[in-house]
Residue frames as a rotation matrix with the C-alpha (Angstrom) as fourth column:
MET 1
0.298 -0.333 0.894 86.95
0.905 -0.200 -0.376 64.86
0.305 0.921 0.242 86.83
PRO 2
-0.392 -0.534 -0.749 89.18
0.745 -0.662 0.081 67.87
-0.539 -0.527 0.657 87.55
ALA 3
0.648 0.657 -0.386 87.97
0.371 -0.715 -0.593 71.34
-0.665 0.241 -0.707 86.65
ALA 4
0.720 -0.496 -0.486 91.26
-0.685 -0.623 -0.379 72.19
-0.115 0.605 -0.788 84.93
PRO 5
0.723 -0.489 -0.488 94.09
0.055 0.745 -0.665 70.14
0.689 0.454 0.565 83.37
ALA 6
-0.225 -0.870 0.438 96.53
-0.453 -0.304 -0.838 71.59
0.863 -0.387 -0.326 85.92
ASP 7
-0.034 0.305 0.952 94.46
-0.993 0.096 -0.066 69.94
-0.112 -0.947 0.300 88.68
SER 8
0.864 0.414 -0.287 94.56
-0.473 0.862 -0.181 66.52
0.173 0.292 0.941 87.00
ALA 9
0.331 -0.750 0.573 96.99
-0.357 0.462 0.812 63.86
-0.873 -0.473 -0.115 88.15
LEU 10
0.457 -0.097 0.884 96.99
0.687 0.670 -0.281 62.59
-0.566 0.736 0.373 84.55
TYR 11
0.548 -0.096 0.831 97.64
0.730 -0.431 -0.531 65.89
0.409 0.897 -0.166 82.76
ARG 12
0.907 -0.169 -0.385 99.38
0.153 -0.718 0.678 68.02
-0.391 -0.675 -0.626 85.38
SER 13
0.006 -0.999 0.052 102.83
0.421 0.049 0.906 67.35
-0.907 0.016 0.421 83.92
LEU 14
-0.260 -0.050 0.964 101.66
0.964 -0.071 0.257 68.52
0.055 0.996 0.066 80.49
PHE 15
0.193 0.511 0.837 99.77
0.500 -0.786 0.365 71.65
0.844 0.348 -0.407 81.50
GLY 16
0.894 0.225 -0.389 100.74
0.442 -0.285 0.851 72.34
0.081 -0.932 -0.354 85.09
ASP 17
0.073 -0.863 0.500 103.46
-0.036 -0.503 -0.864 74.50
0.997 0.045 -0.067 86.52
GLU 18
0.302 0.089 -0.949 104.42
0.801 0.516 0.303 73.28
0.517 -0.852 0.084 89.98
GLU 19
-0.717 -0.629 -0.302 106.33
0.693 -0.595 -0.407 76.43
0.077 -0.501 0.862 90.97
THR 20
-0.754 0.515 0.407 103.42
-0.344 -0.838 0.423 78.69
0.559 0.179 0.810 90.03
ALA 21
0.176 0.868 -0.464 100.84
0.072 0.458 0.886 76.31
0.982 -0.189 0.018 91.48
ALA 22
-0.211 -0.334 -0.919 102.70
0.908 0.281 -0.311 76.35
0.362 -0.900 0.244 94.80
LEU 23
-0.982 -0.183 0.037 102.22
0.163 -0.938 -0.306 80.13
0.091 -0.295 0.951 94.97
PHE 24
-0.421 0.900 0.113 98.46
-0.726 -0.409 0.552 79.65
0.543 0.151 0.826 94.62
SER 25
-0.442 0.234 -0.866 98.08
0.427 0.904 0.026 76.78
0.789 -0.358 -0.500 97.06
ASP 26
0.668 0.744 0.016 95.92
0.275 -0.266 0.924 77.16
0.692 -0.613 -0.382 100.14
SER 27
0.506 -0.530 -0.680 98.95
0.828 0.079 0.555 77.10
-0.240 -0.844 0.479 102.41
ALA 28
-0.587 -0.719 0.371 100.67
0.796 -0.596 0.105 79.82
0.145 0.357 0.923 100.33
GLU 29
-0.035 0.663 0.748 97.55
0.223 -0.724 0.653 81.98
0.974 0.189 -0.123 100.55
ILE 30
0.848 0.345 -0.402 97.38
0.430 -0.007 0.903 81.54
0.309 -0.938 -0.154 104.31
ARG 31
0.040 -0.919 -0.393 101.11
0.960 -0.073 0.269 82.28
-0.275 -0.388 0.879 104.72
ALA 32
-0.603 -0.254 0.756 100.76
0.579 -0.792 0.195 85.44
0.549 0.555 0.625 102.61
MET 33
0.386 0.810 0.442 97.75
0.149 -0.527 0.837 86.62
0.910 -0.257 -0.324 104.63
LEU 34
0.718 -0.204 -0.666 99.63
0.694 0.134 0.707 86.01
-0.055 -0.970 0.238 107.88
LEU 35
-0.370 -0.929 0.031 102.58
0.923 -0.363 0.129 88.04
-0.109 0.076 0.991 106.56
VAL 36
-0.297 0.364 0.883 100.23
0.319 -0.834 0.451 90.87
0.900 0.415 0.131 105.59
GLU 37
0.792 0.596 -0.131 98.75
0.286 -0.174 0.942 90.85
0.539 -0.784 -0.308 109.10
GLY 38
0.359 -0.751 -0.554 102.29
0.888 0.093 0.450 90.94
-0.287 -0.653 0.700 110.52
ALA 39
-0.599 -0.592 0.539 103.38
0.752 -0.647 0.125 93.81
0.275 0.481 0.833 108.26
LEU 40
0.161 0.753 0.637 100.21
0.243 -0.656 0.714 95.74
0.956 0.040 -0.289 109.07
ALA 41
0.867 0.150 -0.475 100.84
0.481 -0.003 0.877 95.38
0.130 -0.989 -0.075 112.81
ARG 42
-0.057 -0.980 -0.188 104.51
0.977 -0.094 0.193 96.34
-0.207 -0.173 0.963 112.41
VAL 43
-0.584 -0.117 0.803 103.62
0.484 -0.845 0.229 99.59
0.652 0.523 0.550 110.63
GLN 44
0.484 0.828 0.284 100.77
0.164 -0.405 0.900 100.33
0.860 -0.389 -0.332 113.02
GLY 45
0.619 -0.347 -0.705 103.19
0.779 0.158 0.606 99.88
-0.099 -0.924 0.368 115.93
ARG 46
-0.476 -0.862 0.175 105.70
0.879 -0.470 0.076 102.29
0.016 0.190 0.982 114.38
LEU 47
-0.496 0.369 0.787 102.96
0.195 -0.835 0.514 104.85
0.847 0.408 0.342 113.86
GLY 48
-0.977 0.080 0.198 101.58
-0.212 -0.256 -0.943 104.46
-0.024 -0.963 0.267 117.38
VAL 49
-0.212 0.950 -0.229 98.24
-0.739 -0.003 0.673 103.08
0.639 0.313 0.703 116.21
ILE 50
0.847 0.350 -0.401 98.72
-0.010 0.764 0.646 99.94
0.532 -0.543 0.650 118.32
PRO 51
0.741 -0.605 0.291 101.22
-0.466 -0.151 0.872 99.29
-0.484 -0.782 -0.394 121.13
GLU 52
0.190 -0.773 -0.605 104.71
-0.938 0.039 -0.344 98.54
0.290 0.633 -0.718 119.80
THR 53
-0.630 -0.431 0.646 105.06
-0.648 0.750 -0.131 95.45
-0.428 -0.502 -0.752 121.98
ALA 54
0.233 0.798 0.556 101.86
-0.095 0.588 -0.804 94.00
-0.968 0.134 0.213 120.54
ALA 55
0.763 0.025 -0.646 102.98
-0.626 -0.221 -0.748 94.92
-0.161 0.975 -0.153 117.02
ALA 56
-0.251 -0.949 -0.192 106.34
-0.959 0.270 -0.082 93.18
0.129 0.163 -0.978 117.47
PHE 57
-0.526 0.112 0.843 104.66
-0.360 0.868 -0.341 90.08
-0.770 -0.483 -0.417 118.89
ILE 58
0.578 0.807 0.118 102.12
-0.151 0.248 -0.957 89.92
-0.802 0.535 0.265 116.06
ASP 59
0.538 -0.445 -0.716 104.80
-0.842 -0.235 -0.486 90.50
0.047 0.864 -0.501 113.44
ARG 60
-0.576 -0.798 0.180 107.03
-0.812 0.583 -0.014 87.74
-0.094 -0.154 -0.984 114.82
SER 61
-0.306 0.546 0.780 104.09
-0.183 0.770 -0.611 85.38
-0.934 -0.330 -0.136 115.24
SER 62
0.628 0.602 -0.493 103.00
-0.562 -0.087 -0.823 85.96
-0.538 0.794 0.284 111.64
ARG 63
0.108 -0.693 -0.712 106.21
-0.906 0.227 -0.358 84.26
0.410 0.684 -0.604 110.52
GLU 64
-0.817 -0.507 0.274 106.02
-0.575 0.686 -0.446 81.42
0.038 -0.522 -0.852 113.06
VAL 65
-0.195 0.841 0.505 102.36
-0.540 0.338 -0.771 80.42
-0.819 -0.423 0.388 113.33
LEU 66
-0.983 -0.002 -0.183 101.16
-0.152 0.570 0.807 77.51
0.103 0.821 -0.561 111.19
ILE 67
-0.230 0.965 0.124 97.48
-0.632 -0.052 -0.773 77.32
-0.740 -0.256 0.622 110.32
ASP 68
-0.756 0.023 0.654 96.04
0.344 0.864 0.368 74.27
-0.556 0.503 -0.661 108.59
PRO 69
-0.880 0.423 -0.214 93.93
-0.438 -0.552 0.710 75.25
0.183 0.718 0.671 105.55
SER 70
-0.461 0.749 -0.475 91.33
0.361 0.648 0.671 72.60
0.811 0.138 -0.569 106.39
ALA 71
-0.532 0.231 -0.814 90.78
0.817 -0.110 -0.565 74.34
-0.220 -0.967 -0.130 109.74
LEU 72
-0.773 0.204 -0.601 89.50
-0.186 -0.978 -0.092 77.40
-0.606 0.041 0.794 107.85
ALA 73
-0.933 0.354 0.069 87.18
0.193 0.329 0.924 75.55
0.304 0.876 -0.375 105.44
GLU 74
-0.213 0.910 -0.356 84.08
0.977 0.208 -0.053 75.72
0.026 -0.359 -0.933 107.64
GLY 75
-0.120 0.104 -0.987 84.51
0.399 -0.906 -0.144 79.46
-0.909 -0.411 0.067 108.16
VAL 76
-0.917 -0.221 -0.332 84.92
-0.213 -0.433 0.876 80.04
-0.337 0.874 0.350 104.43
ALA 77
-0.685 0.725 0.076 81.67
0.609 0.511 0.607 78.15
0.401 0.462 -0.791 103.82
THR 78
0.116 0.733 -0.670 79.95
0.954 -0.270 -0.131 80.46
-0.277 -0.624 -0.730 106.34
ASP 79
0.171 -0.139 -0.975 81.67
0.230 -0.957 0.177 83.79
-0.958 -0.255 -0.131 105.68
GLY 80
0.949 0.181 0.259 82.61
0.276 -0.076 -0.958 83.42
-0.154 0.981 -0.121 102.02
VAL 81
0.485 -0.855 0.183 86.19
-0.433 -0.416 -0.800 84.48
0.760 0.309 -0.572 102.77
PRO 82
0.314 -0.411 -0.856 88.98
0.582 0.796 -0.169 82.92
0.750 -0.445 0.489 104.84
VAL 83
-0.387 -0.661 0.643 90.04
-0.045 -0.683 -0.729 86.00
0.921 -0.311 0.235 106.81
PRO 84
0.320 0.497 0.807 87.64
-0.822 -0.278 0.497 85.87
0.471 -0.822 0.320 109.80
GLY 85
0.989 0.026 -0.148 88.61
0.033 0.923 0.383 82.24
0.147 -0.384 0.912 110.45
LEU 86
0.221 -0.975 0.031 92.28
0.558 0.101 -0.824 83.05
0.800 0.199 0.566 109.87
VAL 87
-0.192 -0.257 0.947 92.18
-0.477 -0.819 -0.318 85.90
0.858 -0.513 0.035 112.38
ALA 88
0.691 0.508 0.514 90.44
-0.696 0.275 0.663 83.71
0.196 -0.816 0.544 114.97
ALA 89
0.883 -0.398 -0.247 92.93
0.398 0.916 -0.055 80.87
0.248 -0.050 0.967 114.44
PHE 90
-0.004 -0.918 0.397 95.87
0.323 -0.377 -0.868 83.27
0.947 0.125 0.298 114.51
ARG 91
0.106 0.106 0.989 94.68
-0.754 -0.639 0.150 84.87
0.648 -0.762 0.012 117.77
LYS 92
0.933 0.286 0.219 94.28
-0.360 0.711 0.604 81.45
0.017 -0.642 0.766 119.35
ALA 93
0.674 -0.725 -0.143 97.69
0.590 0.644 -0.488 80.26
0.446 0.245 0.861 118.13
MET 94
0.050 -0.665 0.745 99.38
-0.143 -0.743 -0.654 83.40
0.988 -0.074 -0.133 119.48
GLN 95
0.290 0.165 -0.943 98.32
0.804 0.493 0.334 82.51
0.520 -0.854 0.010 123.04
ALA 96
-0.757 -0.491 -0.432 98.70
0.640 -0.691 -0.336 86.14
-0.133 -0.531 0.837 124.04
PRO 97
0.176 0.968 0.177 95.28
0.984 -0.180 0.006 87.79
0.038 0.173 -0.984 124.41
ASP 98
0.332 -0.095 -0.939 96.82
0.358 -0.908 0.219 91.14
-0.873 -0.409 -0.267 125.40
HIS 99
-0.643 -0.625 -0.444 98.57
-0.226 -0.398 0.889 91.29
-0.732 0.672 0.115 122.02
ALA 100
-0.762 0.338 0.552 96.06
0.621 0.622 0.477 89.32
-0.183 0.706 -0.684 119.96
GLN 101
0.210 0.912 -0.354 93.37
0.691 -0.394 -0.606 91.94
-0.692 -0.118 -0.713 120.46
TYR 102
0.138 -0.235 -0.962 95.38
-0.377 -0.911 0.168 94.24
-0.916 0.339 -0.214 118.16
LEU 103
-0.749 -0.354 0.559 95.60
0.299 0.573 0.763 91.72
-0.591 0.739 -0.324 115.33
HIS 104
-0.412 0.566 0.714 93.76
0.890 0.082 0.448 92.85
0.195 0.820 -0.538 112.17
TRP 105
-0.179 0.314 -0.932 93.29
0.601 -0.715 -0.357 96.31
-0.778 -0.625 -0.061 113.71
GLY 106
0.020 0.297 -0.955 91.35
-0.354 -0.891 -0.285 98.55
-0.935 0.344 0.088 111.30
ALA 107
-0.851 -0.379 -0.363 91.68
-0.470 0.243 0.848 96.16
-0.233 0.893 -0.385 108.37
THR 108
0.350 0.933 -0.083 89.02
-0.863 0.286 -0.417 94.52
-0.365 0.217 0.905 106.26
SER 109
0.364 -0.150 0.919 89.05
0.155 0.983 0.099 90.98
-0.919 0.106 0.381 104.95
GLN 110
0.919 0.037 0.393 89.40
0.395 -0.056 -0.917 92.40
-0.012 0.998 -0.066 101.46
ASP 111
0.683 -0.727 0.073 92.46
-0.728 -0.685 -0.013 94.45
0.060 -0.044 -0.997 102.50
ILE 112
0.068 -0.678 0.732 94.21
-0.605 0.556 0.571 91.31
-0.794 -0.481 -0.372 103.70
MET 113
0.435 0.169 0.885 93.19
0.396 0.846 -0.356 89.07
-0.809 0.505 0.301 100.81
GLU 114
0.980 -0.018 0.200 94.06
0.178 -0.383 -0.906 91.53
0.093 0.923 -0.372 98.05
THR 115
0.506 -0.854 0.121 97.42
-0.862 -0.495 0.110 92.46
-0.034 -0.160 -0.987 99.56
ALA 116
0.057 -0.450 0.891 98.28
-0.330 0.834 0.442 88.79
-0.942 -0.319 -0.100 100.06
LEU 117
0.698 0.237 0.676 97.35
0.519 0.483 -0.705 88.11
-0.493 0.843 0.214 96.44
ALA 118
0.922 -0.386 -0.036 99.52
-0.329 -0.729 -0.600 91.02
0.205 0.565 -0.799 95.28
LEU 119
0.206 -0.880 0.428 102.48
-0.824 0.080 0.562 89.55
-0.528 -0.468 -0.708 97.19
ARG 120
0.081 -0.130 0.988 102.03
0.177 0.978 0.114 86.19
-0.981 0.166 0.103 95.50
LEU 121
0.895 0.267 0.358 101.47
0.395 -0.098 -0.914 87.74
-0.209 0.959 -0.193 92.06
ARG 122
0.665 -0.731 -0.151 104.72
-0.740 -0.673 -0.001 89.67
-0.101 0.113 -0.988 92.46
ARG 123
-0.137 -0.727 0.673 106.53
-0.499 0.638 0.587 86.38
-0.856 -0.256 -0.449 93.00
VAL 124
0.426 0.354 0.832 104.79
0.519 0.658 -0.546 84.85
-0.741 0.665 0.097 89.96
ILE 125
0.995 -0.064 -0.082 105.91
-0.104 -0.651 -0.752 87.79
-0.005 0.757 -0.654 87.82
GLU 126
0.251 -0.963 0.103 109.50
-0.887 -0.186 0.423 87.40
-0.388 -0.198 -0.900 89.05
LEU 127
-0.090 -0.225 0.970 109.38
-0.028 0.974 0.224 83.67
-0.996 -0.007 -0.094 88.28
TRP 128
0.623 0.432 0.652 107.88
0.604 0.263 -0.752 84.12
-0.496 0.863 -0.097 84.82
ASP 129
0.873 -0.366 -0.322 110.14
-0.464 -0.826 -0.319 87.06
-0.149 0.428 -0.892 84.00
ALA 130
-0.082 -0.947 0.312 113.22
-0.685 0.281 0.672 84.91
-0.724 -0.158 -0.672 84.61
ARG 131
-0.035 0.144 0.989 111.75
0.429 0.896 -0.115 82.19
-0.903 0.420 -0.093 82.41
LEU 132
0.890 0.426 0.163 110.88
0.339 -0.379 -0.861 84.66
-0.305 0.821 -0.482 79.66
GLN 133
0.538 -0.773 -0.337 114.39
-0.750 -0.621 0.227 86.11
-0.384 0.131 -0.914 79.74
ARG 134
-0.359 -0.655 0.665 115.81
-0.252 0.754 0.607 82.61
-0.899 0.050 -0.436 79.20
LEU 135
0.282 0.566 0.775 113.32
0.652 0.479 -0.587 81.98
-0.704 0.671 -0.234 76.39
ILE 136
0.945 0.038 -0.324 114.19
-0.160 -0.812 -0.562 85.29
-0.284 0.583 -0.761 74.70
ALA 137
0.070 -0.995 -0.073 117.88
-0.796 -0.100 0.597 84.44
-0.601 0.017 -0.799 74.87
ALA 138
-0.355 -0.172 0.919 117.29
0.176 0.953 0.247 80.96
-0.918 0.249 -0.308 73.42
LEU 139
0.610 0.650 0.453 115.08
0.599 -0.005 -0.801 82.29
-0.518 0.760 -0.392 70.61
GLY 140
0.763 -0.413 -0.498 117.60
-0.523 -0.847 -0.099 85.01
-0.381 0.336 -0.861 69.86
ALA 141
-0.289 -0.908 0.303 120.35
-0.531 0.416 0.739 82.40
-0.797 0.053 -0.602 69.55
LEU 142
-0.101 0.333 0.937 118.20
0.595 0.775 -0.211 80.30
-0.797 0.536 -0.277 67.21
ALA 143
0.884 0.458 -0.089 117.35
0.233 -0.599 -0.766 83.34
-0.405 0.657 -0.636 65.09
ARG 144
0.384 -0.830 -0.405 121.05
-0.787 -0.524 0.326 84.23
-0.483 0.194 -0.854 64.78
ASP 145
-0.420 -0.588 0.692 122.05
-0.212 0.805 0.555 80.65
-0.882 0.086 -0.463 64.03
HIS 146
-0.269 0.428 0.863 119.42
0.791 0.609 -0.055 80.29
-0.549 0.668 -0.502 61.31
ALA 147
0.078 0.293 -0.953 119.30
-0.128 -0.945 -0.301 83.83
-0.989 0.146 -0.036 59.91
GLU 148
-0.397 -0.326 -0.858 120.53
-0.861 -0.192 0.471 82.55
-0.318 0.926 -0.204 56.53
THR 149
-0.824 0.145 0.547 118.65
0.175 0.985 0.002 79.24
-0.538 0.098 -0.837 56.52
PRO 150
-0.777 0.568 -0.271 116.16
-0.553 -0.410 0.725 79.27
0.300 0.714 0.633 53.62
MET 151
-0.701 0.673 0.235 112.57
0.364 0.621 -0.694 78.28
-0.613 -0.401 -0.681 54.15
ALA 152
-0.544 0.606 0.581 109.35
0.664 -0.113 0.739 78.57
0.514 0.787 -0.341 52.23
ALA 153
-0.936 0.351 0.027 107.40
-0.315 -0.802 -0.507 81.69
-0.156 -0.483 0.862 53.00
ARG 154
-0.549 0.825 0.138 103.63
0.824 0.562 -0.080 81.38
-0.143 0.069 -0.987 53.32
THR 155
-0.879 0.439 -0.185 100.85
-0.445 -0.896 -0.014 83.56
-0.172 0.070 0.983 52.08
TYR 156
0.054 0.994 -0.100 97.19
-0.996 0.060 0.060 82.64
0.066 0.097 0.993 52.43
GLY 157
0.462 0.114 0.880 98.34
-0.497 0.855 0.150 79.20
-0.735 -0.506 0.451 53.61
GLN 158
0.966 -0.148 0.212 100.26
0.258 0.557 -0.789 78.53
-0.001 0.817 0.576 50.41
ALA 159
0.130 -0.989 -0.065 103.98
0.804 0.067 0.591 78.36
-0.581 -0.129 0.804 49.71
ALA 160
0.983 0.086 -0.161 105.45
-0.006 -0.867 -0.499 81.64
-0.182 0.491 -0.852 48.46
THR 161
0.533 -0.846 -0.005 108.93
-0.220 -0.132 -0.967 82.85
0.817 0.517 -0.256 47.55
PRO 162
0.206 -0.529 -0.824 111.79
0.791 0.585 -0.178 81.65
0.576 -0.615 0.539 49.77
THR 163
0.638 -0.097 0.764 112.65
-0.447 -0.854 0.264 83.59
0.627 -0.510 -0.588 52.89
SER 164
-0.462 -0.771 -0.438 114.78
0.047 0.472 -0.880 82.92
0.886 -0.427 -0.182 55.95
PHE 165
0.144 0.465 -0.874 114.06
0.907 0.291 0.304 82.24
0.396 -0.836 -0.379 59.57
């Protein structure tokens, strides 16, 4: 039995939102954390905190490396968060120990997770804002079309004097 209707194969189409769900998938979370690690390295390289060559390599790798979510599951069970396993898998996938040592430099797991979540939430807000704008336009059109259509008003659950939509 699924914990939520959106997780149910039976009810997903009624209650789920595939575009939003995709932004909260394990692979989307991993991709966002990798991009945060890449952006962190890029800025640290510009500021001279880490070597620029390492920063550029990490940044580029953050967009190219693929990490399977199931590969991080054991680490999450041990550490309670995916970042230590992600960093280890990312370093291994980079195959460049000279650069990999600068990955995650000065960051905490919470820094990476919260920033990655903020990136995904920003995309959710953009998605929902576009939907809400379409809904507002459709409701506005209905209100204009039916501004003079009479209907029964309600007060205390009972019919009252006529009003309009």
